[in-house]
N, C-alpha and C positions, 0 to 999 in steps of 0.2 A: 669309575670304581669297577674293579674286577673281582667278582665274588664266586668262589667255588663252594657248592653245596653238596654235602653227602647225605644219603638217606632221603633223596628228593621225593620218594613216593610214600613217605610216612605222613602222619597228620600234620606236623609242623613243616617238614620239608616241602610238602605239596604247596602249602600256603606261601612259604618263602619263595619258591620258584615262580608261582603266579604273580606275586606282588613285585618281585625284583625285575621280572621280565617287562613290567609296565613302567618301571622307573627309568627316567631319562639318564643318559650318560653312564649307563651301567651295562657291563658285559657279564653274563651269567654262564657258568658251567655247572649244570645240575646233574648229579650222578646217582643212579640207583646202585644197589648191591651188585647187580649184574655188570654194571659199567665199571665199578671199582670195588674190589675187596679191600676194605680198609685194614684188614689184618695182615695184608701182604705189604711189608715195608718197602720193598723195591717198587711195586706197582704204585704205591702212594707217592713216592718221591718222583717217579717218572711223570705222572700226571701233574703234580703240583709244579714241578720245575718247567714243564712244557707250557702250562696255562699261565703261570706266574701271577697268581691273584694278589690283591691287596688284603683281602679278607677271606678266611676259610670259616665256614659255618658247619659244624658237625651236628647234623640232625639224625645221624645213624645210631641205632642202639638195639640191644637185645632187651626188649621190654616185657617179655613173657614172664611175669613175676613168679608164678607157680612153677613153670617149666624150668626156670633157672635153678631151682633147688636140685634138680637132677642133671641139668646141663651146665655144670659149673665151669668146665673148661671153655665151652662155647661162649658163655656169658663174659668171662674175663678176656677172651680174645677180642670180642666185639666192643665191650664196654671199657676195657683198660688199654689193651694193646693198640687197637685201632686209633683211638684218640691220641695216644702217645706218638704214633708214627706221623699222624697229621700235624701234631704240634711241633715235632722235630723238623718236619719239612717246612712248616711256616717260619720257624726260627731262622732257618738257613736263607730264606728269601726276604726276611724282615716283614712278613705278613702278620696280621693279627689273627688270633685263633679264638673263635666264639664257639663255646661248647655247651650243649644243653644237658643239665643234670636233673636231680630229682629230690623230692622230700624224703624218699626212702633212705637217705644217708643219715637220718636222725632216728632215735629210738622211738619217738612218737609218744613219749610219756610225760613231756613237759607241760606245765600249766602256762597258758598264754601262747603267743606267737614265737616261732623260731626266727632268730636273726641270722644273717650269714656268718656271724662270728661264734655262734653257739657250738658247743662240742658235738661232734658227730658220733653216732653209735648205731650203725645199720644192723638190723635184726635178721637179715636174710642174704642170700647170695646175690640177688639183684642189687640191693642197696650197697653191699660190700664191693661188688664189681664196679658200680657207678662211682663210688667214693675213690676207688683205686684209679679210675679214669681221670677224675678231677685232679688227684695228686700228680698223676703222670703229665697232664697238660701244664699244670703250674710249674713243674720242674723243668719241662722241656722248652717252654715258650715264654719269653718275657712279656709279650703283648697278648695277654690272655684275658678272656672274660668267661667265667663259669656262670651260667644262668640256670639256677635251680627253679623248677616249676612243679606243679601238682595237678592231678585230676583233669588231665587234658581231654578236650572234646572238640569236635568239629564235623564238617560235612564229609570229610574224606577219612577213610580208615575206620578202625573199630574203636568204640568208646562207650561210655556209660549211657549217653543220650540215645545212641543208636540201639543199644541193648534194651533200654526201656521201651522204645518205640516198637521193636520187634516182639518183645514179650507181651506188650500191651495189646497187640493185635489179636492174640490168641487166648489170653487169660483174663478171667474176671477178677482175680485178686493177686497181688504181689506182696511179698514180705521183703523189706529193705532194711539193711543195717542202719541203726539209728545212733550208735555210740562211737562212730568214727567221724571226725570233723576235719574240714579243709576248705580250700578255696577252689571251686571249679574254674578252669582256665581255658578260654577259647583259643584254639590253635592259631587262628588268624591274628589274635592279639599278641601271641608269643612271637610270631613272624614280624609283626609291626615293631615290637620292642627290639628284636635283634637287628632289624634294618635301621632303626633309629641309632642304635649304638654304632653299627658299622658306618653309617653316614657321618656321625660325629668324629669317629676315628679318621675317616678319609678327609674330612674338612680340617684336620690338624688341631682339633680342640684338645685342651688338656684333659687327659683321660686317667682316671684312677682304675688301673687294671686290678682284677681280683674276682671275688665271688659275690654274686648278687642273687636276690630272690625276686621272682616275678610270678604272681598267681592272681586268682580272682578274689573279688570281694563283693558282697559280704561272705563271711565264712558260714558254712552250713554243715549239717550231717548229710550222709548219702540219702537218708530218708527225706530230708527237707529238699534236697536237690531233685529227687524224684517227684515230690509234690509240685515243685516249680515247673518241671518238665511237663507233667500232665495237665497242669493249669494252662500252660500255653497251648498244648495239644487240643484241649477243650475249646479254648478261645478261638483258635484258628481252624477248628473242625478238621484236624488232620486224620484222626481215627474215628471210626464209628463207635468204638467201645472204649470207655475209660475204666481201667481196673481199680478196684478198691485197694488202697495201700495200707499196710500195717508195719509198724516199726519193730524190729527185733534186735537183740544184742548180738555182738560178734560171736559169742559162744554158740549161737544157733546157726551160724553160717561158717563152719570150719573150712579153712583153705590150707594147702601145703605150706605156703609162705605166710608169715605173720604180717598183717597190715598195721600201719601206724594208727593208733587211736587219735593222735593229734598231728595233722598235716598242715596246720595253719602257718603260713610263711609271711613274715613281716616284709613289706615292700617299700618301706620308707627310704632305704638306702638308694634304690634305683631311681626313685623320684628326686632325691636330693642331687644325685650325680648326673642324671641324664634327662630329668624332667618327664619321666615315664610313669604314668599312673597305673594302678592295679587294673587287671582285666575286668571289664564289665560283663560278667557272664550272663546276667539277666537280659541285657540288650542282645547278646548273641542268640539267646533262646527265642527272640522275636521272629527269627527266621527258621523256626524248628521244622517247618514243612520241607526245607531243603535237606533235612537229615534222613528222610525216609528213603 
């Protein structure tokens, strides 16, 4: 299997690169933004045609949700145009295109879990540009998998777990939003899911291409996630100080971009199609000492 990874220094891209490099009979070309500007169609085609992958995994994205409100052009270039160029190149060499997307494509006001078939209604530039990227990939490449995920965390890159650990070192008390709900998702589990899908494609199994959801379970609020983080921190004696936590409504933590109140993604489709279970984020926190 020949796999091209874009965004290899991001949270998921880093895990993908590490895990695929340990996989037998696999050749990996892992690219950072400096290695390949995915918004340059000519550069994308040149690298894709030269490497000739079976699978392209796009882990590159403009994920600065608040900055996206001001950087609309940049967001669309990276989140829509880049995936489109990769998908077009994949189509020309009959490669599969695996593309990571987000819960932000939904309005966030549904009761219950979002299924892949639910209507999309992004509330900000980030979600709108990511949805445009999904649509571009679907139109450009027959063999596509769109993998929507949420609340990503891991040992590499910036994320909520690392923010909690950093703030917990210096503060006696933290106020955490308690009325936004979702499934924390370990980056290593996302990488595992993508590799499993790529492997089944390479093995010639019957694949239902399309949109899938993959995220963590059980669903919690950000406040409950923070409680779980500091519970592990206390158990593992990672910090000398454990701050007192209080739950606040979203209205007391205003941000330039609106956050979805409900980011709960239903993962039954990916289980039925690929045998992939939801991310066990609680197990991933057992290694919280590696996040410092």
